C-alpha positions, -999 to 999 in steps of 0.1 A, spaced: 334 769 479 351 738 465 388 730 468 412 716 442 445 703 456 475 687 438 511 679 446 534 709 442 553 691 415 545 660 394 573 645 373 562 620 347 576 601 318 604 576 313 634 584 336 615 608 358 628 589 389 659 610 384 639 640 397 649 627 432 682 645 425 664 678 427 652 674 463 669 696 488 676 684 524 700 667 547 683 633 554 659 612 535 641 580 545 629 556 518 598 536 527 594 505 504 574 473 503 585 438 492 615 430 471 604 440 436 618 475 437 651 461 450 652 432 425 646 455 396 672 480 407 649 509 413 655 511 451 692 514 445 686 540 418 665 560 442 690 558 470 718 568 446 699 598 434 691 610 469 728 607 479 737 626 447 714 653 461 737 654 492 714 636 516 721 608 541 697 580 533 680 554 555 657 525 543 626 513 559 618 480 541 592 453 542 559 472 543 532 446 537 502 447 514 473 463 533 497 479 558 488 476 595 487 501 623 516 483 638 538 489 607 528 525 608 539 529 644 572 511 637 580 533 608 572 564 627 596 553 655 624 549 630 617 583 615 617 599 650 651 584 656 666 592 622 649 627 618 646 629 580 635 661 563 623 641 533 601 610 533 603 592 500 578 563 495 584 541 465 562 513 453 525 505 450 497 519 472 507 500 503 541 516 510 529 550 500 498 548 522 518 535 552 544 563 548 517 589 548 505 577 581 540 574 595 545 610 584 516 621 606 529 602 636 565 615 630 553 651 629 530 647 659 543 619 682 513 622 706 488 616 678 469 583 681 457 563 651 421 573 660 432 610 657 445 603 622 412 589 611 392 621 618 382 632 584 400 663 574 410 669 610 448 667 608 470 695 620 495 712 597 523 689 585 557 698 570 572 711 602 597 683 602 596 667 567 582 669 532 569 640 513 577 625 479 557 596 464 571 574 436 544 551 421 553 516 407 517 505 398 490 519 376 460 519 398 460 533 433 472 568 424 480 574 461 510 594 449 487 624 441 459 620 466 449 631 501 441 596 512 456 566 529 442 532 538 455 515 569 442 482 583 435 474 620 438 436 619 426 432 655 393 448 645 393 435 609 387 470 596 404 491 568 404 527 579 407 555 553 427 585 564 416 616 545 431 651 547 446 674 521 477 677 545 489 642 534 488 651 497 525 645 487 546 675 479 562 658 450 549 629 429 569 608 404 551 587 378 579 569 360 564 542 337 596 522 338 586 512 374 551 501 363 566 480 334 577 454 360 542 447 372 530 411 369 501 406 346 475 399 374 485 432 390 480 450 357 444 438 357 437 445 393 452 480 393 437 488 360 402 482 373 410 502 404 419 532 381 388 527 361 366 527 392 384 558 405 376 577 374 340 566 371 332 573 407 349 607 405 328 616 374 295 609 390 304 621 425 284 649 441 317 668 443 326 665 406 334 698 389 348 711 356 383 708 371 379 670 377 356 660 348 382 663 321 407 642 340 382 615 348 369 612 313 404 610 297 414 584 323 384 562 315 391 564 277 428 555 282 419 525 304 394 512 279 420 516 251 452 505 268 444 481 296 437 452 273 470 458 255 490 461 288 474 429 301 480 409 269 516 420 263 539 430 292 564 443 267 539 468 252 557 499 265 532 523 250 503 507 267 521 506 301 530 543 297 494 553 290 481 532 319 505 550 342 491 583 330 455 571 332 460 559 368 475 592 379 448 613 361 421 593 377 438 600 410 439 637 404 402 636 397 391 615 427 415 633 451 393 664 446 359 649 435 362 620 460 347 585 455 315 567 464 300 535 477 319 513 452 350 519 472 331 517 505 320 482 496 354 472 482 372 483 514 351 460 535 355 431 510 392 435 514 392 437 551 368 408 558 375 385 529 410 396 517 400 402 481 426 423 463 414 459 461 411 461 423 391 428 422 369 440 451 361 471 431 355 452 398 331 427 412 307 453 426 311 480 399 283 472 376 258 466 404 268 499 420 264 517 387 229 503 382 221 513 418 233 548 413 216 553 380 181 553 395 164 585 385 141 584 416 164 571 444 151 563 479 174 591 490 197 613 470 230 627 482 231 663 494 256 689 485 250 726 475 262 721 439 242 688 435 206 698 431 189 668 416 196 631 406 216 632 373 237 601 376 222 583 346 229 613 324 265 614 338 271 577 330 257 583 295 282 612 291 310 587 298 295 563 273 294 589 245 329 601 253 342 566 247 323 563 214 290 547 224 257 558 209 220 552 216 185 567 213 186 579 249 207 580 280 194 546 292 205 529 260 240 544 261 243 535 298 234 499 290 261 498 263 286 513 288 278 484 312 283 459 284 316 476 275 328 473 310 317 437 312 337 430 280 368 447 295 365 425 326 364 394 305 394 404 284 416 409 315 401 378 331 383 393 361 358 367 374 321 377 374 312 373 411 326 374 447 318 337 450 340 329 420 370 341 440 365 314 466 349 335 493 331 310 516 293 314 514 286 307 550 312 332 563 302 358 537 266 356 549 277 357 586 297 389 579 272 405 555 254 427 581 286 440 596 302 446 562 271 466 551 270 487 582 308 495 580 304 503 543 276 527 551 299 544 576 330 544 553 344 578 545 339 573 507 301 570 511 295 607 517 302 618 481 281 591 465 253 606 443 227 583 458 225 583 496 223 546 505 204 527 530 223 499 548 198 474 534 205 486 499 242 481 503 235 446 516 215 439 484 244 451 463 267 427 481 243 398 476 240 405 439 277 408 435 283 375 454 257 354 435 255 372 402 219 379 409 196 386 439 189 353 457 152 344 456 147 345 493 161 380 494 138 390 465 108 378 486 120 398 516 124 429 494 87 428 482 
């Protein structure tokens, strides 16, 4: 048996922020990040709509990028004092992820952060509040997923929280909010959306219900990300990217992800690479790794009977218009198409190109590889990795090729 879970309501299209008027309750807390939502007037609009719905409104502002455990605990304390029956998170992935974790702590004050991180181990929520997520970026899709990423800065580890209980009740995808994104963020979040969709399509948990969403999202990103990047006033492109991001999110929320995200999480935690970049710089190496038709070990799941990732990648290629004499040729063309996309949106080729210190990278390599192996995203990957294989992917992504001394060790 496989589960498919979505928010109860998903409002999308220009002006859909106004759906906040339809929420019923007495008190709402708005969780928000930096100043962009305030500067562009969306925070005030959200507050006004909630007041129009008859609710008392409180703000919790200043949620940082890569939100910390400390921020989660502060926000939960504010919720406990204010007692909202709606939690409205507005912004990019960080404020929404933080608010999801605050929600757990608010509903269950005795819950520790360690308790939150038990995969699909949360108690029932919604005894005190419901959750509405309003996305302002076209990438993370956390507005429709059962996941949250919180960083423990003392340990230097990003922890995924995964449970269908934290799937928002209401999601709002208003492209007007995403139109305010700076061009670099357009590139980063666009590659995050692309990675979400590709990993969802080749996941062991992929199904007929998720495949269509993933394929359409990939096609939209290929078509509209270059336009959205080149021209911030291209409203049509920004609109389609908002849809692509959300559709990729609906796919991976149910098919889950893979080692691409496991590796990216640790690059972000150890070396502070933005998440979209971290995904982009390992993407092609991960795809080559997953495409092996005789892997060292394959993933295990009842509906996943034999290695078929190369064929799945080829299906993606054909869906976006690529042809070839066999799956391998189509796959190689897909890799070329992704490489071309990265160049158009000015994603640098390697980890090293982003200024990550070589000495520190090598010092942290073993620990990153072990943590990536244990990451919650690894379980659905179609090829079951060895820690040494993840280490090799990191090295290839850092240098652009396998260093010669490592090649010798591998023989």
